[in-house]
N, C-alpha and C positions, 0 to 999 in steps of 0.2 A: 504493500500500500504506500509506504513512504517513497518507493522508487517512482511510482506513478505520480504521486503528489509533487515531488521535486521536478520531474521532467515537465509536467504541465506548468508548474510555476516558472521554470526557466524559460520555456517557450513563450508563455504569456507575457512574462516580464520583458523578454527581448522584443516582442512585437510592440508593447506599450512604449518602450524606449525608442524604437524605430519610428513610431508614429508621432510622439509628443516631445522627445528630448531635442533641444536646439542644437546640442553638440553630441552626436551619437556615441562617439568613442568614450567620452566621459560617462555617459549614461550606462553603456555596456560595462565599463570597468567598475563603476560603483555597484551595479547590480550583481556582478560576479563576486565582488568582495563580500557584499551582504549575504549572498546565498551561501558562500563558503563558510562564513561565520555561523550561519544558521545550521549548516550541516555539521560543523564541528561541535557545537553545543548540544546537538541532538544525537550524537554518536552515529552519524550517517555521512561521513566524509566521502566515501567511495560512491554511494548513490548520488551525492550531490555533484561529484566530478562527472559521473556519467550523464547527469541531467544537464550540466553545462555544455558537454559535448553534443548532446541532443539539441540544445538550443542553438548552437553554432550551425549544426547541420540543417536545422529548420530554417534559419535566416537565409542560408545559402540556397536551399531548395525552393523556398517560397518567397520570392522577391515581392516587394510591395508596389513597384512602379511599372511592372510588365508581367505578362503571363508567365506562370511557373513552367520552367523547362521540363519538370518532372510531372506536370499535370496534377491530378488529384491524389496520386499515390502517397506522397508524404503524409497526408492527413489519414489515409487508411492505415499506414504503418504505425503512426502515432497512436491511433485508436486501438490497434491490436496489442501494442506494447502496454498501453495503459490498462486495458481490460485484463491482459495476462498477468500483469504485476499485481492488480487488485485481487484476482481470483487465487493465484498460486502463492503469492508471498504473504498477503494478509497483514494483520496488525502485529507489531512487535511487542514484546513484553516490557521492554525498557526503552526509554527515549533519551538516555544519557543524562547530562547535567540538567537540561531543561525539564526532563521528566520528573526530577525530584521536586520541582516546585509547580509543575503544570497541574492545573485544576480548572476545568471548564464544564459547567453544568448547562443542561438544556432541558426543555420540557419533555424530551425523549430519553433523558438519562445522561450519564457522563459521556463527554466527548474526548476521545483520546487525542494525543498530539498528532499521531499519524493521520487520523481522520480529519483533524483541523487543517493540516497541511494539504491533504487531498482536496478538501473543499476550497481552500484558498487558491490552489493551483487551477482547479476547474473554473473558478470565478475569473481569475486572470486570463485564462484561455478564452472564455466566452466574451470578454470585453473587446478584444481586438483580433486575436488570432483566428477566431471563428469567421470574421469578415473575410480574411484571406482564403479560408476554406470555401466559403460561399462563392467568392469570386473565381476560384479555381474550378468549381463545379460549373459555373456559368460559362467559363471559357472552354471547358471540356465539351460542353454540349453545343458550343457555338451559338449561344443564346444572344439575342439582341441586347445591347448594353446602351443605356441612355447617354452616358458621357461620350462613348465612341460615336453614337449616332449624331450628337451635336458637333463633334470635332471633325467628322468625316465630310461635312458639307463643304463643297469647293468654294474657295474664296472668290473665284471669278463670277459666281452666281450672285454675289452681293450687290453689284451695281445694277443688275437687272431689276431687283425688287425695289419698290417704292419705299423710301425711308419714312415709314409711319411709326407712330408711337405705340401701336399695338404689337409690333414685331418683337420687341424685347420681352414683353410680358408673355407672348406666346412661346418664345424660346425658353423662358424660365419654367413654363408649365409643361414643356415637352418631355421632361423626364420625371421619374419618381423622385420626390423630394424627401430629404432627411433620412435616407436609408442607413447612412453610416452611424447615425445616432440612434435611430429607432431599433436597428438590429440588436445591438448589445442590450438595450433596455428590454426588448421583447424576450431575448433569451434568458435574462436574469429573472423576469417575471415567470416564464415557463418553468425554470428551475425551482423557484420558491413555491409557486402554486402546486407543482407536482409533488414536491416533498411534503407540503402541507395537506395533500390530498384534497385540495380545493378544485376539483375537476369541473364543476359547473362554472366557476369563475374563469377557469382556464379556457373552457370551450367558448364562453361569451367573449373573452378577449380576442381569441383567434378569429371568431366570426366578425367581430367589430373591425379587425384589420381589413378583412375583405370588403366590408361595407365602405370603409373610409377610402380604400384604394379604387373602388369601382369607377368613379368618374375618370380616373386616369386610364384604367384598363379599357373602358368603353370607347376610347378614342382610337382603338386598334385598327378599326376598319376590317379588312379581310385578311390581314396578315397573321393576327393573333400573337404578335411578337411580345407585346407588353404582358399579355396574360401568361405566356410561357416564362418570361423573365420573373414575373411575380410568383408563379407556382414553384419554379425550380429554386429560386432564392429562398422563399419562405419555407418550403419543405426541408431543404438542407439545413437551414437555421434551426428549425424545430427539432429535427433529428439530433443535431448536436446538443441542444439544450436537454432533450429527453434522455440522451445517452449520459450526459453529465449527472442528471438526477438519478439515473439507474446506478451509476458507479457509487454515488454517495449512499444511496439506499442499501446497496449490496454490502458496502464496507461497514455501515452502521449495524447491520444484522448478521454479519459473518463472525 
């Protein structure tokens, strides 16, 4: 369990640094030092070193500015490693120095250090890394992408169109808005509501997303491109969040 937690934490932290840190190498260095300290005080230095190597491999295989050369397979491999580590390694009996003072209660009972790290790693992964997985899935299916659609318009066509004030507003509405922010929030809600067994609320939330996006999807015409983009992206995002909830549930009950 600790192996899966550290790997997911390293991958998620690397992607958060890559997305938000103004100077990436400083962010990577600080993250590596903090993670190594966490591994040393929890008697898990070797798992943490393996996690850092996995984070480096993930950043190399899943670039954020272009399609992944490895496609969707790094995400599949990461999922298999995480599930295997949770099922076959399980919770440790001791967590080193931090285990002597660790105590975390919840409405469902005691939360071990290994389970807390796994939950933290999954949370970090859902925030930004899952966006890369969704993008890789869309690229693998050659699904219509709003940004690419806007950028692919030839510049020579601009003078032919009359410069009206309605064009900028139409361009802004041409793509799904807020996906990069809505995606992480949606996955976190799916994770929390699934673990809380609030299935009616979860179903209502997922249905509400379709209702809110319907005006944008309805502009598809005969191509169905926006509908495909919405379905593929949403289903992949939901599967990731539900898989994270399953890992937490399995770890808590194993």
